[in-house]
C-alpha positions as CSV (number, residue, x, y, z in Angstrom):
1,X,0.0,-0.1,0.0
2,X,1.2,3.7,-0.8
3,X,-0.1,6.7,0.7
4,X,0.3,10.1,-0.7
5,X,0.2,13.4,1.3
6,X,1.5,16.8,1.4
7,X,2.7,16.9,5.0
8,X,3.7,13.8,7.1
9,X,3.6,14.5,10.9
10,X,5.2,12.0,13.3
11,X,4.1,12.1,16.8
12,X,0.5,12.2,18.3
13,X,1.0,14.4,21.4
14,X,-0.5,18.0,21.6
15,X,2.1,19.6,19.4
16,X,1.7,17.0,16.6
17,X,-2.1,17.1,16.6
18,X,-2.0,20.9,17.0
19,X,-0.1,21.0,13.8
20,X,-2.4,18.6,12.1
21,X,-5.5,20.9,13.0
22,X,-3.7,24.0,11.9
23,X,-2.7,22.5,8.5
24,X,-6.3,21.2,8.0
25,X,-7.7,24.6,8.7
26,X,-5.5,26.0,6.0
27,X,-6.5,23.5,3.5
28,X,-3.1,21.5,3.4
29,X,-3.4,17.8,3.2
30,X,-1.6,16.2,6.0
31,X,-1.2,12.7,7.7
32,X,-0.4,12.0,11.3
33,X,1.3,8.8,12.5
34,X,1.8,7.9,16.1
35,X,3.2,4.5,17.4
36,X,1.0,4.3,20.3
37,X,-2.3,6.2,21.1
38,X,-2.6,10.1,21.4
39,X,-0.8,11.4,24.5
40,X,1.3,8.5,24.9
41,X,4.3,10.7,25.7
42,X,4.9,14.0,27.8
43,X,1.5,15.3,26.6
44,X,-0.3,12.6,28.7
45,X,2.4,12.4,31.7
46,X,2.4,16.1,32.9
47,X,0.6,17.4,36.0
48,X,-2.2,19.0,34.2
49,X,-1.1,22.7,35.0
50,X,-2.7,25.3,32.8
51,X,0.3,27.7,33.1
52,X,-0.2,31.4,33.5
53,X,3.5,31.7,33.0
54,X,4.2,32.5,36.6
55,X,6.6,29.6,37.2
56,X,9.0,31.0,34.6
57,X,8.5,34.9,35.2
58,X,11.8,35.4,36.9
59,X,13.9,32.7,35.4
60,X,12.7,32.3,31.7
61,X,10.6,35.6,30.8
62,X,10.4,34.7,27.1
63,X,8.8,31.5,28.0
64,X,6.5,33.3,30.4
65,X,5.2,35.8,27.9
66,X,4.3,32.8,25.6
67,X,2.4,31.1,28.5
68,X,0.3,34.1,29.3
69,X,-0.5,34.8,25.8
70,X,-1.6,31.3,25.0
71,X,-3.4,31.0,28.3
72,X,-5.7,33.8,27.1
73,X,-6.3,32.2,23.8
74,X,-7.1,28.7,25.1
75,X,-9.7,30.2,27.6
76,X,-11.6,31.3,24.5
77,X,-11.1,28.5,22.2
78,X,-11.0,25.4,24.5
79,X,-13.0,26.4,27.8
80,X,-14.3,22.9,28.1
81,X,-10.8,21.6,28.7
82,X,-9.9,24.1,31.3
83,X,-10.8,24.5,34.9
84,X,-10.1,28.2,35.8
85,X,-8.9,27.6,39.4
86,X,-6.3,30.6,39.8
87,X,-3.1,29.8,41.5
88,X,-1.3,30.9,44.6
89,X,2.3,31.3,45.0
90,X,2.9,31.1,48.8
91,X,5.9,32.3,50.7
92,X,6.7,30.2,53.8
93,X,9.0,31.6,56.6
94,X,12.1,29.9,55.4
95,X,11.6,31.5,51.8
96,X,11.5,35.1,53.1
97,X,10.0,37.8,51.0
98,X,12.8,38.8,48.6
99,X,12.0,36.3,45.8
100,X,8.4,37.3,46.2
101,X,9.1,41.0,45.4
102,X,11.2,39.9,42.4
103,X,8.3,37.5,41.3
104,X,5.8,40.2,41.3
105,X,7.9,42.6,39.3
106,X,8.8,39.9,36.8
107,X,5.1,39.0,36.3
108,X,4.3,42.8,35.9
109,X,7.2,43.0,33.1
110,X,5.9,40.0,31.1
111,X,2.0,40.8,31.5
112,X,1.0,38.3,34.2
113,X,-1.8,39.9,36.4
114,X,-1.0,39.4,40.0
115,X,-2.8,40.1,43.3
116,X,-0.9,40.3,46.6
117,X,-2.7,38.5,49.5
118,X,-1.7,38.7,53.2
119,X,-1.7,35.4,55.5
120,X,-5.3,35.7,56.6
121,X,-6.7,36.3,53.0
122,X,-4.7,33.3,51.7
123,X,-6.0,31.1,54.3
124,X,-9.5,32.2,53.7
125,X,-9.1,31.1,50.1
126,X,-7.3,27.8,50.9
127,X,-7.9,26.6,54.5
128,X,-5.6,23.5,54.1
129,X,-2.4,25.8,53.5
130,X,0.4,26.0,56.0
131,X,-0.7,28.4,58.6
132,X,2.7,29.8,59.1
133,X,3.0,31.3,55.5
134,X,3.9,35.0,55.2
135,X,1.9,35.8,52.1
136,X,0.6,34.5,48.7
137,X,0.5,36.1,45.4
138,X,-2.6,35.2,43.1
139,X,-2.1,34.4,39.2
140,X,-4.1,33.2,36.6
141,X,-3.1,29.4,36.7
142,X,-5.6,26.6,36.3
143,X,-6.0,22.9,35.5
144,X,-6.3,21.7,32.0
145,X,-7.3,18.0,30.7
146,X,-4.6,17.1,28.2
147,X,-6.6,14.0,26.9
148,X,-9.6,16.2,26.0
149,X,-7.4,18.8,24.6
150,X,-5.8,16.5,22.2
151,X,-8.7,14.5,21.3
152,X,-10.8,17.5,20.4
153,X,-7.9,18.8,18.4
154,X,-7.8,15.5,16.5
155,X,-11.4,15.4,15.9
156,X,-11.5,18.8,14.5
157,X,-8.6,18.2,12.1
158,X,-10.3,15.0,10.9
159,X,-13.4,16.8,10.3
160,X,-11.5,19.2,8.0
161,X,-9.8,16.4,6.0
162,X,-6.7,15.3,7.8
163,X,-5.8,11.6,8.2
164,X,-4.6,9.9,11.4
165,X,-2.7,6.4,11.6
166,X,-2.4,5.4,15.3
167,X,-0.3,2.4,16.5
168,X,1.8,3.1,13.4
169,X,5.7,3.2,13.7
170,X,8.4,4.7,11.5
171,X,10.7,2.1,10.0
172,X,12.7,4.3,7.9
173,X,12.9,7.5,5.8
174,X,13.4,7.4,2.1
175,X,16.2,9.9,1.3
176,X,16.8,11.3,-2.2
177,X,19.9,13.7,-2.2
178,X,18.9,16.7,-0.1
179,X,15.4,15.8,0.3
180,X,13.2,13.0,2.0
181,X,10.8,11.5,-0.4
182,X,8.7,9.7,2.2
183,X,8.8,7.0,4.8
184,X,8.3,3.3,5.4
185,X,5.9,2.6,8.3
186,X,4.4,-0.3,9.9
187,X,1.0,-1.1,11.6
188,X,2.1,-2.3,15.0
189,X,-1.3,-4.2,15.4
190,X,-1.7,-5.7,12.2
191,X,2.0,-6.1,11.2
192,X,1.5,-4.7,7.6
193,X,4.1,-2.5,6.2
194,X,3.8,0.4,3.8
195,X,5.1,3.6,2.4
196,X,4.0,7.3,2.9
197,X,5.0,9.6,0.2
198,X,5.2,13.4,1.4
199,X,6.6,16.8,0.3
200,X,7.4,17.8,3.9
201,X,8.1,15.7,7.3
202,X,7.5,17.2,10.8
203,X,9.3,15.5,13.6
204,X,6.9,16.3,16.6
205,X,8.2,13.2,18.6
206,X,9.3,15.1,21.7
207,X,11.5,13.1,23.8
208,X,11.9,10.6,20.9
209,X,12.9,13.3,18.5
210,X,16.7,11.9,18.0
211,X,15.3,8.6,17.3
212,X,13.5,9.7,14.2
213,X,16.5,12.1,13.2
214,X,18.9,9.2,13.4
215,X,17.0,7.7,10.4
216,X,18.2,10.7,8.4
217,X,21.8,10.5,10.0
218,X,20.9,13.6,12.2
219,X,21.0,14.5,15.9
220,X,20.0,17.6,18.0
221,X,21.4,18.6,21.3
222,X,18.6,17.7,23.6
223,X,18.4,17.0,27.5
224,X,16.0,14.4,28.8
225,X,14.5,15.6,32.1
226,X,12.3,13.0,34.2
227,X,9.7,14.8,36.2
228,X,8.0,12.4,38.9
229,X,4.5,13.0,40.2
230,X,2.1,11.6,42.8
231,X,-1.7,11.6,42.6
232,X,-3.8,11.7,45.8
233,X,-7.3,9.9,45.9
234,X,-9.1,13.3,46.8
235,X,-8.9,16.9,45.9
236,X,-6.8,18.8,48.5
237,X,-7.7,22.4,47.4
238,X,-9.4,24.5,44.9
239,X,-6.4,26.4,43.4
240,X,-2.9,25.5,42.1
241,X,-0.4,25.9,44.8
242,X,3.2,26.9,44.0
243,X,6.0,27.7,46.1
244,X,7.2,31.3,45.8
245,X,10.9,30.6,45.4
246,X,13.3,29.7,42.7
247,X,12.1,26.5,40.9
248,X,12.9,23.3,42.8
249,X,11.7,19.7,43.4
250,X,8.3,19.2,45.1
251,X,7.0,22.9,44.7
252,X,3.6,22.5,43.2
253,X,0.1,20.9,43.8
254,X,-2.4,20.9,41.1
255,X,-6.1,20.1,41.5
256,X,-7.5,18.1,38.6
257,X,-11.0,16.6,38.4
258,X,-11.4,14.5,41.7
259,X,-7.8,14.4,42.7
260,X,-4.6,16.5,43.3
261,X,-1.3,16.1,41.6
262,X,1.9,16.6,43.5
263,X,5.0,17.5,41.6
264,X,7.7,17.5,40.5
265,X,11.4,16.5,40.3
266,X,14.0,17.1,37.6
267,X,16.4,14.0,36.9
268,X,18.4,13.9,34.0
269,X,18.2,10.7,31.9
270,X,20.3,9.1,29.2
271,X,17.6,6.9,27.6
272,X,14.0,7.9,26.8
273,X,12.5,4.4,27.8
274,X,11.9,2.3,30.9
275,X,12.0,5.1,33.5
276,X,10.2,4.6,36.8
277,X,9.4,6.5,40.1
278,X,11.7,5.8,42.7
279,X,11.0,5.6,46.6
280,X,13.5,8.4,47.1
281,X,11.5,10.7,44.8
282,X,8.4,9.8,46.4
283,X,9.8,10.6,49.8
284,X,11.1,13.9,48.6
285,X,7.8,15.0,46.9
286,X,6.0,14.3,50.2
287,X,8.5,16.2,52.4
288,X,8.5,19.2,50.1
289,X,4.7,19.5,49.3
290,X,3.6,18.9,52.7
291,X,5.5,22.1,53.7
292,X,2.8,23.9,51.7
293,X,-0.2,21.7,52.6
294,X,0.6,19.8,55.7
295,X,-2.6,17.5,55.2
296,X,-0.4,15.8,52.4
297,X,1.3,14.0,55.3
298,X,-1.9,12.0,56.1
299,X,-3.3,11.7,52.4
300,X,-3.9,8.6,50.5
301,X,-2.0,8.2,47.3
302,X,-3.4,6.2,44.3
303,X,-0.6,6.5,41.7
304,X,2.9,7.5,41.0
305,X,4.0,8.3,37.5
306,X,6.7,10.3,35.5
307,X,7.0,12.0,32.2
308,X,10.1,13.0,30.1
309,X,10.8,16.7,29.3
310,X,12.5,17.0,26.1
311,X,14.6,20.3,26.6
312,X,16.3,21.7,23.5
313,X,19.8,22.9,24.4
314,X,21.8,25.4,22.3
315,X,24.7,24.9,24.8
316,X,25.3,22.4,27.7
317,X,23.9,23.4,31.1
318,X,24.6,21.5,34.1
319,X,21.1,21.9,35.7
320,X,18.1,21.0,33.7
321,X,16.0,23.6,35.5
322,X,18.4,26.2,33.9
323,X,17.3,25.1,30.4
324,X,14.6,27.0,28.9
325,X,11.0,26.0,28.8
326,X,10.6,27.7,25.5
327,X,10.4,25.7,22.3
328,X,12.8,25.5,19.4
329,X,11.7,25.1,15.8
330,X,14.4,23.6,13.6
331,X,14.5,23.7,9.9
332,X,16.9,21.0,8.8
333,X,17.2,22.6,5.5
334,X,19.3,25.4,6.9
335,X,20.8,23.5,9.6
336,X,21.8,20.1,8.0
337,X,20.9,20.4,4.3
338,X,17.7,18.2,4.3
339,X,15.4,20.6,2.7
340,X,12.0,19.3,3.7
341,X,12.5,18.1,7.4
342,X,11.3,20.3,10.3
343,X,11.6,19.5,14.0
344,X,9.5,21.0,16.6
345,X,10.9,20.5,20.4
346,X,10.4,21.7,23.8
347,X,7.7,24.2,24.9
348,X,4.8,23.4,27.4
349,X,1.2,22.0,27.0
350,X,-0.2,25.4,27.1
351,X,1.9,26.7,24.1
352,X,1.2,23.7,21.9
353,X,-1.0,26.0,19.6
354,X,1.6,28.6,19.2
355,X,4.2,25.8,18.4
356,X,1.8,24.2,15.9
357,X,1.2,27.9,14.2
358,X,4.9,28.5,13.9
359,X,5.6,25.0,12.5
360,X,2.6,25.6,10.0
361,X,3.9,29.0,8.9
362,X,7.2,27.7,8.2
363,X,5.7,24.6,6.1
364,X,3.6,27.3,4.1
365,X,6.8,29.4,3.6
366,X,8.4,26.3,2.1
367,X,5.5,25.7,0.0
368,X,5.2,29.1,-1.4
369,X,1.6,29.6,-0.3
370,X,0.1,32.5,1.7
371,X,-2.5,31.1,4.1
372,X,-2.8,32.4,7.6
373,X,-3.3,30.6,10.9
374,X,-6.9,30.7,12.3
375,X,-6.6,28.2,15.3
376,X,-6.5,31.3,17.7
377,X,-10.0,32.3,16.4
378,X,-11.9,29.0,15.9
379,X,-13.0,27.3,19.1
380,X,-12.5,23.5,19.5
381,X,-15.5,21.3,19.3
382,X,-17.2,20.5,22.7
383,X,-17.3,16.8,23.7
384,X,-20.6,15.1,24.1
385,X,-19.7,14.3,27.8
386,X,-19.2,17.3,30.2
387,X,-15.7,17.7,31.2
388,X,-15.9,19.1,34.7
389,X,-17.0,17.2,37.9
390,X,-20.1,19.3,38.7
391,X,-21.5,19.0,35.3
392,X,-20.9,15.3,35.3
393,X,-22.6,14.9,38.7
394,X,-25.6,16.9,37.4
395,X,-25.8,14.6,34.1
396,X,-25.1,11.4,36.4
397,X,-28.0,12.2,38.7
398,X,-30.6,13.1,35.9
399,X,-29.6,10.3,33.6
400,X,-28.7,7.2,35.7
401,X,-27.7,4.1,33.8
402,X,-25.4,1.1,34.4
403,X,-22.2,2.4,35.9
404,X,-18.8,1.1,35.0
405,X,-16.5,3.3,37.0
406,X,-17.9,4.5,40.3
407,X,-14.8,6.6,41.1
408,X,-15.2,8.9,38.0
409,X,-19.0,8.2,37.3
410,X,-18.4,6.6,33.8
411,X,-21.6,5.0,32.6
412,X,-21.9,2.1,30.2
413,X,-23.5,3.9,27.5
414,X,-20.7,6.4,27.5
415,X,-18.3,3.6,26.8
416,X,-20.5,2.2,24.1
417,X,-20.8,5.7,22.3
418,X,-16.9,5.7,22.0
419,X,-16.8,2.2,20.8
420,X,-19.5,2.9,18.1
421,X,-17.0,5.2,16.4
422,X,-15.1,2.0,15.4
423,X,-11.6,3.7,15.4
424,X,-10.4,2.0,18.7
425,X,-7.9,-0.7,18.1
426,X,-6.4,-1.3,21.5
427,X,-7.7,-1.6,25.0
428,X,-5.6,1.4,26.4
429,X,-7.4,3.6,23.7
430,X,-10.6,3.2,25.6
431,X,-9.2,4.4,28.8
432,X,-7.6,7.3,27.2
433,X,-11.1,8.6,25.7
434,X,-13.1,8.2,29.1
435,X,-12.3,8.8,32.8
436,X,-12.2,5.0,33.2
437,X,-9.6,3.7,35.7
438,X,-8.5,7.2,36.6
439,X,-10.1,7.2,40.1
440,X,-9.3,5.7,43.5
441,X,-9.3,2.2,42.4
442,X,-7.2,2.8,39.5
443,X,-9.1,0.2,37.5
444,X,-9.3,-2.3,40.1
445,X,-13.1,-2.6,39.9
446,X,-14.2,-1.0,36.9
447,X,-11.7,-2.6,34.3
448,X,-13.1,-6.2,34.5
449,X,-16.6,-4.6,34.1
450,X,-15.3,-3.0,30.9
451,X,-14.1,-6.5,29.6
452,X,-17.6,-7.7,30.2
453,X,-19.0,-4.9,28.0
454,X,-16.4,-5.6,25.2
455,X,-17.2,-9.4,25.4
456,X,-21.0,-8.5,25.0
457,X,-20.3,-6.6,22.0
458,X,-17.8,-9.3,20.7
459,X,-15.0,-6.7,20.5
460,X,-12.3,-9.0,22.2
461,X,-9.9,-10.6,20.1
462,X,-7.6,-13.2,21.5
463,X,-7.1,-14.2,25.2
464,X,-9.0,-11.7,27.3
465,X,-7.2,-12.8,30.4
466,X,-3.8,-12.1,28.8
467,X,-4.9,-8.5,28.1
468,X,-6.4,-8.1,31.6
469,X,-3.0,-9.4,32.9
470,X,-1.2,-6.8,30.7
471,X,-3.2,-4.0,32.0
472,X,-2.5,-5.0,35.5
473,X,1.0,-5.2,34.9
474,X,1.0,-1.7,33.8
475,X,-1.1,-0.5,36.5
476,X,1.3,-2.1,39.0
477,X,4.1,0.2,37.9
478,X,2.3,3.2,39.1
479,X,0.9,1.6,42.2
480,X,4.0,0.1,43.7
481,X,5.9,3.3,44.7
482,X,3.1,4.4,46.9
483,X,2.2,1.1,48.8
484,X,1.7,1.8,52.4
485,X,-1.3,2.1,54.7
486,X,-4.8,1.7,53.2
487,X,-3.2,1.2,49.6
488,X,-1.7,-2.1,50.7
489,X,-5.0,-3.4,51.9
490,X,-6.8,-2.3,48.9
491,X,-4.0,-4.2,46.6
492,X,-4.5,-7.3,48.6
493,X,-8.3,-7.0,48.0
494,X,-7.7,-6.7,44.2
495,X,-5.2,-9.6,44.3
496,X,-7.8,-11.8,45.6
497,X,-10.3,-10.7,42.9
498,X,-8.1,-11.2,40.1
499,X,-6.5,-14.5,41.3
500,X,-9.8,-15.9,42.6
501,X,-12.3,-14.9,40.1
502,X,-10.1,-14.6,37.0
503,X,-7.5,-17.2,37.7
504,X,-4.6,-14.7,37.0
């Protein structure tokens, strides 16, 4: 089989899907391939922070300007993916107030609105904060659902003619002198190999950028920085809580749906695969975040996970936190002599749209066409299911049906609607498109119910126990680092269920 397209985009995270949507709105034929499902990389492994730019106002003002500009745009085009919580940067006695004053000045310089709150005002807004805090600075932070954001971008792109191939890996690039003619790709589920002919290739693979570039004999200077995070079983506050000090480990708590996410670390890695959260990182995150919210010491945790930040470096720096969180757009024609290869690297989830716009502008420039970006003006389509908890509760109460996931109020009919589209080819694809298995039990109760639905609809291929075991093995990676107290008892219960009932 041979596929022809104008632009081949490799990578199904926020940036790749954002480019796909941007090009589709400009009327440029494009195809995206992703070796897993959407948001399999950094886009699905962050702490869900909807950046105001405050975290970078002092250390990286250019990145902060990008964040606050895109923050304003996304509130208009993707309100259903965002919870406007606001954020507080709190100063503890050991922090003093010198950095706070620098922070406020820096925010003013880059256009981030701030409000200074005294101790009593801060505690009135967030009662679980450390009562010894000195003051707090309010900024327009929030929480964002990366899964909803990426899926709605993909849906809109397909609606405008773009094509997407998931579970499809890049095997090789077909080079012709100073140009790439196309690529050999492989369907990882069916085993079929075929070629894709394209006029332009965009590398939007994030931390895997050098793996793709290696196929063309190229490499860029990039730091791989692991960030580990913990998820509580309940929401610990209403707002994003940041430590008002220079960026460090364990300085942020983000409310997200029914949980809170504690982060993060910065650990240099040499390899992009097979990373895990260590006990030392768990202890560090608990120690540091509990200084801001003491209740964290007694909180129950349901999962630990980590993501890889791909940080582009124009020069070597010893501390990854000193590397800019801005993005780099690399024209390999100018840099390496391969005229139709582009790499987009770095950035933040909140700046994905801007990264897509700049990449698409470069593609148009190379094509000699003058079609302008419109993604900052056209809203994303709203999902059929409400994104936020309060709206979900209202719908759940009014339209009660068979429930698959008690933690996240996912009903059977919601899953069946997703399955009707007929595009899901892997079990994990279903979990990415609903809130299933994201709550307190982390799939312990709801996943075997889901398998029952799949059996009813005759959608299970092969040994279902093997598929169930594969899910439990993946789940265990996130559970193991936080096994103490009640979590141990719950795991013993799940072990009994899956051994006793399913003979696993």
